[in-house]
N, C-alpha and C positions, 0 to 999 in steps of 0.2 A: 504494500500500500504506500502510495506517495504521500509525503507529508503535505499539510495544507499550505496555502499561501499565507502571507502575513495577516495577523489578526485584524488589522485595520480594514482589510479587503475581504474578509470571510463572510461577513453579513453586511455588505455595503448598502447605504441608503440609496433610494431611487434617484438617479441623476436625470432630472427632467430635462435640463438644458441639453445634455449630450444626446438624449433620446430624440429630442426634437430636431437636433442637427442632423441625425441620421435620417429621420423622416423627410426632412427638407431635401436631402440629396436624392431621394428615391421617388419623389412625387413630381408629376407634371401638371401643368395648368392650375397651379396654385399660386396665390399672391403671397410670397414668402416675406413676412415682416418679423422674422424670428431672430436669426443670428446677425450680429453686428458687423456684417461684411458689406461695405458700401458697393453699390452697383457701378459706380464710376470706374473707368479704367485709370490706372496710374498715369499721371500727367506725362505726355509724350517727351518733353524735354528731359525728364528724369529717367525715363526708359532709355532714351538715346545716350544720355551720359553714362548710364550703367553698361549699356552694350559696348560703348567705346572703351570703357575701362577694362572690360573682359577681352576685347580685341587687342588691347595693349598688354595683356598678360596677367591681369589681376584676377587670377583664378586659383590661387594657391592659399595655403594657410597664411593667416596673419599671425602676429604675436598673440599669445594667449589672451591678453587683456584687450586686444583689438588693434586695428590699423591706426597708425599715428594720425593720419589725416582725418579719419572719422572721429577719433577721440578728441582731437583739437577742435573739430567742428561742433561737437557737443558742448565742450567747455565754452567756446566763444559764444555760441548761441545762448546758453543760459546766462552767462555773464552780461551779455548785451541786452537780451530780451527781458530778463528778470532782475537785473542788477545784483547778481550773485557774485561769489568770489571763489570759484572753483579753479583748481589746477589739474594737470594731467593725472596726478596720483589719486584724484578723487573720482575717477571714472573708469568703467570697463564696458565693453560691448557685450550684449546679450542677444539671445534669439527671441526677441520680443519682451514685453513687460512682464508676462507671467513667469518667464524664466528669471528675469531680474528679481521679481518678488520672491520666488522660490529660493534663490541664492541668498537674498537678504535674510529670510527666515532661517536658513541653514547656518548662516554666519552668526546669528544672534541667539538662537534658542537652545536651551538645555531642556532635558526632560522635566516636565511639570511646570515649566514657565507658562505664563498666561499671556494671551494676545487679545486686546480689546478690538472688536470688529463692529462697525455700525451696520445695523440691519434695517432694511433689506441690503444684501451685499452680493457682490460678484461671486458666484457659487464656488469657484476653485479655491478661494481663500481658506475655507474650512479644512479641506484635505491637506493643503500646503502646510498649515500649522500642525495638524495631527501627525503628518508623516515624520515630524521631528519629535514626536512624543510630547508635544506641548498641548496646551488646552485653549481653544478659542472661547472667548467670553463675549456674548452678544449684547449690545446696547441698542434698544429699539429706537428708531427715528420715526416720529409720527407725522401723519399727513397735516395735522393742524399746525405743526411747526415747519411746514414745507420740507419735511424729511431732513431737517438739520438736527444733529445731536445736541442735547442740552448739557451744559456743564455739570449740573448736579447729578444727572444720570451717569455721566462718564465717571465722575469722582466716586460715586457709590459703587461702581464696578471694579475699582482699583483695589488690589490686595497686595500683600507682601510678595506674591508670586508674579505680579504683573511686570512684564518687561517691555512690551511694545503696544503702541496704539497705531492701528492702521487707518489711514485717511484716504478716501477716494472722492475727489472733487475736481471737476464736475463728476457727478455720481452715476454709476451704472448699477442698478437699473432705474433709479428714480428721476434722474435728470436734475437733481438738486445741485446748486452751486453754493458752497458754504460762504457765508459772509466773513469779512475780515475779522469781525469780533468773535465769531465762532472759532475760527482757526487760532486766534490769539488765546482764547480760553484753553484750547487743546494744547498749545505750546506752553502755556503757563502751568498746566497740570503735568506736562512732561518734565518741566524744570523742577516742580515741587516734589515729584515722586521719583525723579531720576529715571525716566523712561526713554526708550527710543521711539521715534516716529518713522513710519514708512508712508510716504506720500505717493499714491498711485495717481498720476496726473496725465493719464493717457488721452483724456478728452479736453485738454486745456484750451485748444482753439475754439471749441464749440460752446460759446457763452452768448446768451441772447437777452433781449428785453431789458436793457440797462443794467444787467448783472455784470460783474467784473470778476475775472479769474485772479485769485490771490495765491501766489506760490508759497507754500508752507516752508520751503527750504530756507528762507531768509529769517524766519521767526525763531527758529531754534537750530541754527546751522551745525552745531557740534553734535547733534543727536538725531538729525533727520537724514533718511535715505530716500532718494527719489527713484521711482521705477518708471522709466520712460519708454514709449513705443512710438514708432513712426507709422504704424499700420493705419491709424485713422487720420493722422495729420495730413498724409499724402495719398490716401487710398491705396496703400501698398501692403495689404494684409498678407499676401502670399510671399513677400520677401522675408518675413519673420526676422525683423531687426528691431532692436531696442537698446537700452542701456541702463546701467545702475550708477547713480551718483551718491556720494556720501563721504563720511569721515574715512580717512585713509585706512585705518586699522580694520574697519568693517569691510571695505571694498577689497582689501588684501585677503581677508579671510574668505570672502565670497569667491575670490579667484582660486584659492586652494581647493575649495569644494568643487568648483567647476572643472578642475583638471580631469576629474573622472566622470563628468556629466556630458559636457559638450565641447570642451577644450576652448573653442573660440567660435565666434559667429561667422557665417559665410562671407568670404571676401567680397563677392559681387554685391551682396546686400549692404555691406559697409560702404562700398563705393556709392551706392544709391543714396544711403543715408547722408554721406558727406555732401553730395550735390543738393539734396533736399534741404538740409539745414542751412546751407550757404545761400539758398534761394527761397527761403521759407515763405515769405510774404506773397510773392507772385504765384507760387505753386499752390498754397493752401487757401488763399482768399476765395477763389471760386467755389471750393468745397464748402467753406464756412457759409458763404452766402446761400448756397443751394440747400444745405441742411437747415438753415434758419427759415427759409421759405417753406420747406416741407413740414417742419415741426409746427410752425405757426398755422399752417393750413389744417393739420391734423387736430391741433388743440382747439381751434375755433370750431371746426365742424363736429367733432366728437362731443364737445361740451354742450352741443345743442340737444343731444339725446337725453331723454328724461331719466334714463337709468344709469347714466355714466357721468363721471366728472374727473377732472385732473387739476393738479396745481398748475399755475401759469408756467409756461415753458421757460426754463432758466438755462439749461445747458445739456451737454452730451448729444447723442444722436438718437435718443429714445424718448418715448412718451410713456409715462406710467399711469395707466388708466384705472380708476376705481370703478369696478363693474358690480359692486355689491348690490346695487339697485336692480340688477337683473333677476335676483332671487337664486342665482347659481353661485357655487364656489368657483374659483378661478380655473381649476382643472376642468370641471364640467363645462364652463363657459368656453374655454379654448377648444375643447372637443366639438362643441356645438357650432362654434364659429367656423371650424374647418369643414364640418359636415355640411352646413347650410350655405356658407358663403365662400368656401374655398380659400380661406384666409388663415395663414399659419402665424401664430404669435406664441409667446412664452408665458405660462401661468406664473403669477407672482410667487407662488410657493417654491419655485425653483431658486429663489433668492432668499430663502429663509422664511420662518413662520411669520415674520412681520410683513411679508409680501402677500399674505392671504387676502383675497378679495380684490386683487389687482391683476392686470396683465401688462407685460412689457411689449410695446410696439416699436420695432426698429424702423426708422424712416430711411430705409436703405433701398427703396425702389423709387423710380421716377414718378413725377406728378400724375401721369396718366394712370399708373397702377394704384397710386394712393387714392385717386378719385374713384376708381372702381372699388377699392377697399372700403372707402367711406360709404358708398352706395350699398355695399354688402352689409355693413354695420347697421345702416338705417332700415334695412329690410328684415332684421331679426325680430322674431315674435316670441315673447316670453309669457304670453297669456296662458299657456298650458304647462308652465313650469312653476 
C-alpha cells in the first residue's frame, strides 16, 4: 500500500475557483466572466520588443534573482512612480505575484505562526500559508464598510503568534481600494506589534471614481514586502512574470527557497517586463480606460435590478455583486445563471465565508459581450425560487 499524500491535501476543501476555471476551458458559447484573464491581446509594441530580445539571444537562464535590466526597471519604476527608495538588493524576479507571495511566506513563516488575511480574499492565500504549517486568521471586511478592514477588528485578531498581515488593495474579489487612513492604521499596528506586511498590489493601475491607489510600501518600508505582477498591468497573463520587493534579508531568504522551486523567471518574460515598465504609461493607459468603462457600465446596469446591489466601483477589474435578494445562495445562483443565461461567474464562497451571498464578475470581455450578459441578468426569474 502506498503511503498517502501530505495531510494538508488528504481531505482538501472544495476549490470552487479552480473548478470553474476548468469548466470555462471546456465550454463553448458561454459568456465567461469568471477568471481574471483580460480578453485584450498584449500590446503589440511589447510583443515586438520581446520577440526582438529573443532574436538577439535572450533565451537562456538569467541570474537566479533575475536579469539586471529587469531588476533595475522594477526599482526605477517604483522609485519614480511611488517615491520609494529601493535598491537592487531589494528585488528579485518571480513567475508572477502568486509565486512572489509564496516565496514571501516561505521566507517569513515558522510552524504555528499566524497570518492575518482580510476576507473575502484571493483563495490561494489560505493554502500558501498552510503549506508552511502556519495558520491563516481571517478578519471579515463588511459591505457596509465598503469591504475595508476596520482597525479594531484587525487588532482583536492579533496574538503573540501573529507574524504577518496580508494586504490586497485594490482588492480581489471585492474591488475595494483601501483609503490612506486604513492603510496607515494597518502600518501602525504592524509597528506596534512588530509584524511584517505583505502588500499584494497586482491591480494598482485599476482605480476609478476619484479613488486613489496608496502604496503601502512607503508607510512601513522596513517591514513591508510587495508582491508585484505585470499580468494585469499589461494584459500579459501568459508571460507569468512578477517580482518581490522588500527588506534585503527577507528577499535573500526568498531566493534561497526559490533555488529549489523555480530557480529564476523566464528570460523572455523578463525582457517583456523591462520594456513594459520602461513604457508603462503609454502601454497601460488604454487598458485602464477600457476596464473603467466596463466596470462603470456593469455597476450602473446591474444596480438597476431589484434583487442585486454593489458598492460603487472603486478598483480592480471585478464587480462584487450582492445577489442575496434573489433568494438563492451564491453557488445556487451561479449554477442558475449558467443554466438560464449562459453566463459563467464565480460564487463569493470561493473567496471565503465572508463572500457568501455575492458573486464575482470579471469585466474581462468586450462591451458587446457585457451587454449580452446584462440582458441575461435582466431576464432571470426568481419567482419560483
